[in-house]
DRENGU-145894 format. One record per residue: x, y, z of N, C-alpha, C in turn. Coordinates in steps of 0.05 Angstrom, whole numbers, plus 5000, padded with zeros to 4 digits. Layout:
REM residues N
XYZXYZXYZ ...
This chain:
REM residues 296
501749765000500050005000501850255000 501150444982502850684980502550865005 504650995012504551185034505051465023 505151494996505551754984502851904985 502952174988500452324987499052284960 496452234962494852164939493152404931 492752444905490752634895488252474888 486152534903483552394898481852584881 480852494858479352664841476552554838 474552694849471752614848470552774825 469552634805468752764780470852744759 472252514759474652484742473952444713 471452404706470752374678469752634665 469552844681468653104671470953254657 470253484646472153634630474653714647 474253844669476553924686477753674700 476053494709477053264724478853084707 478053034682479652864664482352994658 482353264653484853404648486653394672 485453424696487053424721488353144725 486752934721487852664724490152614705 489852694680492052664661494552804670 494353044679496753194688498053074712 496453004732497552894756498952624751 497652464734498852204727501452244712 501552434694503952494679506252584697 505452724719507352824738508252614759 507152374757507852164775506452174802 504252324804502752344829500852114831 500751964853498751754856495951874855 494251774838491551884834489451664839 487451734853485151564857482751714844 481451584824479351714809476651604816 474651784817471951704822470151834802 468151684792466251784772463451694780 461451754763458751654769458651354771 460251224755460350924755461850814779 463550984791465050904815464851124835 462551144849462151374867463951374891 464451614901466451644923465251564950 462751644955461651644982461151354992 463151225001462950965013461850995041 460850775054460050795082462350905099 461751065119463851195134466051015145 465350775154467450605165469350505144 468250455119469950375097471750605088 470450845085471951075076474151155096 473551135122475451205142477951035140 477650775136479850595133481450655108 479950705087481150755061482751015062 481651215074482951475076485551455092 485351315114487751295132489951145118 489350945102491350785088492650935065 490951095051492051235028493751485035 493251595058494451855064494052055041 491552115033491152285010492052575017 493452694999494252975003492053164997 490553104976488453284966486153134955 483753214962481353114949480053334934 480053304907478753504890475853424885 474053594893471153534889470253694864 470053554841469153674816466553544807 465353374823462953234814460553434813 459053414791456753584788454853474767 452253484773450153404754448953644740 449553884749448254124738450254324728 449254484709450554734700448454944703 448955204696446955404700444255354688 444055244664441555184651440154944664 441554734669440354494681439454554709 440854714725440054774752437354904753 436755084733434155214733431955024727 432454834709430354644700430154404718 432254324733432254074748433254124777 431554254793432454294821432954024836 431753814826432153554839435153464836 436353534814439153474810440953644827 440153894833441554064851441753924879 439453814887439353674913441153434913 441253284890442953054888445853134893 446753354880449453444883450053514912 448253654925448753744953448853504971 447053314968447053074985449552904981 450552884956452952724951455352854965 455553114964457853244977457653225007 455253255018455053225047455652945056 454852735041455552465048458552425048 459852545028462752515026464152655050 463152885058464253025081463952855106 461652735110461252565134463252335133 463752215110465651995108468452085115 469252325105471952425110472252505139 470152605152470252685180470852435197 470052205188470451955203473351845200 474851955182477551865177479551975197 481851845199483851925219485552155209 486052165183487752385172486452485147 484652675150483152775126484952915107 484252915081485753055061484953355061 486453505046485553785040483253755019 480953835026478653815008478454074991 478754044965478654274947476054254931 474254444938471554454925471654654902 471054564878470954754856468154874855 468155144858465655294858465655474833 463755654833463355824809464156114814 466356194801467156474802465456654785 464056534766462556694747459756764755 458756644777455956684784455456774813 457356724831456656754860457057044869 458557214856459157474865456857674859 456857894874454758094872455358264847 453958214826454458354800453258634799 451958724821451159004822453559184828 455759054837458259194842460059154818 461859344812463459314788465659104792 466158944770468358754771471058904767 473358764772473558474778472958414807 472458154812471758074839473957914852 474658004876476657854892475257664910 476757504925475657304943473957434966 474557694972473057824993470757994983 470257994956467958134945465358004955 463358174959460758064969459557864949 458257664959456757474942453857544943 452457494921449657554919448457374897 448057114903447056934882444257004872 443957014846441357084834440156844818 441656624817440756394802440756144819 439255944810439355684825442155574825 443555594803446255484801448155614822 448055884823449756024842449055954870 446455934876445655864904446555584911 446555404891447455134896450355124902 451955284888454855284893455555394920 454055604928454555714955453655524977 451555364971450755164990452954954995 454254874973456554694976458854814992 459355074987461455215002460755215032 458255275038457355285066457655005079 456954795064457154525075460054465082 461954545066464754505072465654655097 464854915098465655075121464454985147 462054865145460754785170461454495178 463154365162464054095169466054105193 466553875204468453865226471353825217 471753835191474553805180476154055190 478754015195480354235204480354465183 480554715191480554935172482654905150 484954795156487054755136486354545115 484154395121483254195102480854285085 480354545086478054655072478954875052 478454835027479155035007477055044985 476055284980474155324958475655464935 475555354911476755474888474455574869 474255834866472155944849473355984821 472455824803473555814776471855974757 473056124739471656264718470656074697 469856174674468756014652471055854639 471055594644473155414633472555354604 474755324588474455244561477055104552 476954964530479354834520478754574507 480854434496480554174483479253974502 477353824491475953624507473353704519 472753964518470154054529467954004509 465853874519463553814502461654044502 460254074479458254294477455654194490 455354254515453054164531451054384533 448554314539446454504542447054704564 446954964557447155174577449955244587 452055134574454755194584456755134562 458955294563461155244544460855374517 460755644518460255794493462455744472 464955724481467155664462466755394449 466055194465465654934454463254934434 461155074441458855084423459555224397 460955444399461555594375463555454357 465555324368467455184351466154934339 464454804354463054574343461254664319 459854884323458254994301459855064277 462155194282463955264259464955014245 465654804259466554554247464354434230 461854464238459554354224458454534203 459654774200458654964180456055104188 455455114214453055244224453655524235 451655694237452155964248452955944277 454456144287454856174316452356304328 451356184349448956294362449856454386 449456724385450256904406447756964422 447756884447445356914465445757154482 443857344481443957584497445557814485 446258004502447658244493450458174485 451358264461454058214452456158344469 455358534486457258664504457358534531 455858314535456058164560458858074564 459958114587462758064592463257854613 464957664607465557444625468557384625 469257204642472057134646472456854635 474156824615474656554602477456474609 477756234621480356144629480855864617 483255834606483955594591484455354610 483655124601483754884617486554824628 488654864613491354804623492054994645 491155244644491655434666490255354691 487755254688486255154712487754924725 488554734708489954504719492554584732 493954774721496454874733495854964762 493655114765492955214792492254984811 490854784801490054564819492454394827 494354354808496754214815498454374835 498554634832499954794851498754774879 496054754880494754714906495554444918 495554234902496353974912499253974923 500954124910503754134918504354324941 502454504947502954714966503054604995 505154655009505354565037503754745056 502754635077501454805097498754905089 497655085105494955185101494855385079 492555405066492055595045489655765053 489255995039486856155045484355985040 482156055053479655895050478455905022 479056125007477856154981480056264962 480156154938482056254918480556274891 480856504878479856534851481756424830 480656294810482256204787480856304762 482056504750480956624725483056754709 482256864686484156994669484957274679 483357394696483857664705482957884687 481557814665480558014647477757944637 476158144631473558104620473558094590 472057914579471857884550468957894542 468258084524465458104515464857874496 462357814493461557614473462257694445 462257964440463058064414466058004409 467658054429470558004426471057704423 469657544438469957254436469157154409 466957254399466057174372468057244351 469257484353471257574333473657394335 474457314359476757144363476256874349 473856764352473156514339473156544309 472156764299472156814270474956834259 476756964274479556994266480956724266 480456564286481756304288480756114266 478156104262476955914242477656004214 477656264209478456364183476556304161 473956274167471956204147470256454142 470656584119469156834113466156794111 465256544107462456494105461056444132 462556434153461456384180459756624189 457356574198455556784206454856764236 453656974246452856984274449857034276 448456874291445556914297445257004326 443557204331443157294359440457194369 440457144395437957054408437757204435 435357224446434957364471436557234494 437157404514438557304538436857114553 438156934568436756754586436656874614 434756794630434356914656436756864675 438256654671440456604689443156714680 443256854657445756964647446657204663 449157234668450357464682451557654662 451057914666451858114646454858174646 455958224669458758304671460058174695 461958004690463457884713466157784704 468157854719470757724716472257734743 474257574745475557524771478257664773 478957724798481557824805483157584817 485057474802486557234812489157304827 489357554837491857644849492657464873 490757374889491457224913492756954905 491756824884492956574875495856624865 496356854853499056924845500856954869 499857084890501457134914501956884930 499956714932500156474949501356244935 500656194910501555964895503656024874 504056274868505856344846504556274819 501856254819500456174794499356424780 499656414754498456624737497556484711 495356574700494456464674496456524652 497156334636499256374616498156384587 495656294583494556254557492756484549 493456624528491756844518489156724506 487156894503484656804491485056684463 486556834447486956744420488456474419 490556454436492056194437490255964446 488656014466486955804477484755714457 483555914443481455844423482755694400 485155784392486555654370487255364377 488255324401488855054409486454874411 484154984419481754834421480654764393 480854954374480054904347481854694334 484454704339486254504327485554224337 485054204363484353944375481753834363 479854014358477253934348477353844319 479153964303479153914274481453734265 483153654284485453484276484553194273 
């Protein structure tokens, strides 16, 4: 049985989870992966023994059944996510040496958007959507657990994109637009073209998570992971047009959805100070890499 610190990834088949597992494995880190087919939340007595034997350094909780659109339509799935995380916390509380639990939350929806961005970790939160409220409920569950404070970390991630992201309902505008371009369909722009969000490339997100796994000692309770800049839908669409290089590609506009946020981006200064992490991939570089992976 290994005594090396283990990285446990719950949600290992998802977009961020799969990329994280690949990186950790390539770096020689012992990884234990959990998916819907292999759920994490074992009975407490089993999980306690397993946890003590593995000496896990970090448990990344990336499991989710909902995105902003699905959360509005399926509140039952929101409850499933919350119950699964709470069961996992109870199991970890029963262990002898709990890992650092890293909960991936939403940097794009939880902050008070009546205040001007960028948002730091100390900016007020004011959830206006079911999705945002669900993410803050998970954060509260972690904070109210009996795990030591040094074992609790919330990472609020901006809008992730990059190779391997599927074009799913209600999330992943870059994936949707590049898939449409590859199929010769128009780009569908939903809402105001000046709506501004924070898009962060998958490799940069993984860099931050690996830095968290490697970091000794306690970390702040919340860290933002984002590009540090706001990008309008108009700018993003132009970047996609430039990368694809198809003069026949058109854009169709549709009304905004009730759960869309108009202006939000993150201040990742604290992650730079604590972890030495900074996003390295420009929007054009990231979109180009995603397009190349999709069309190769």
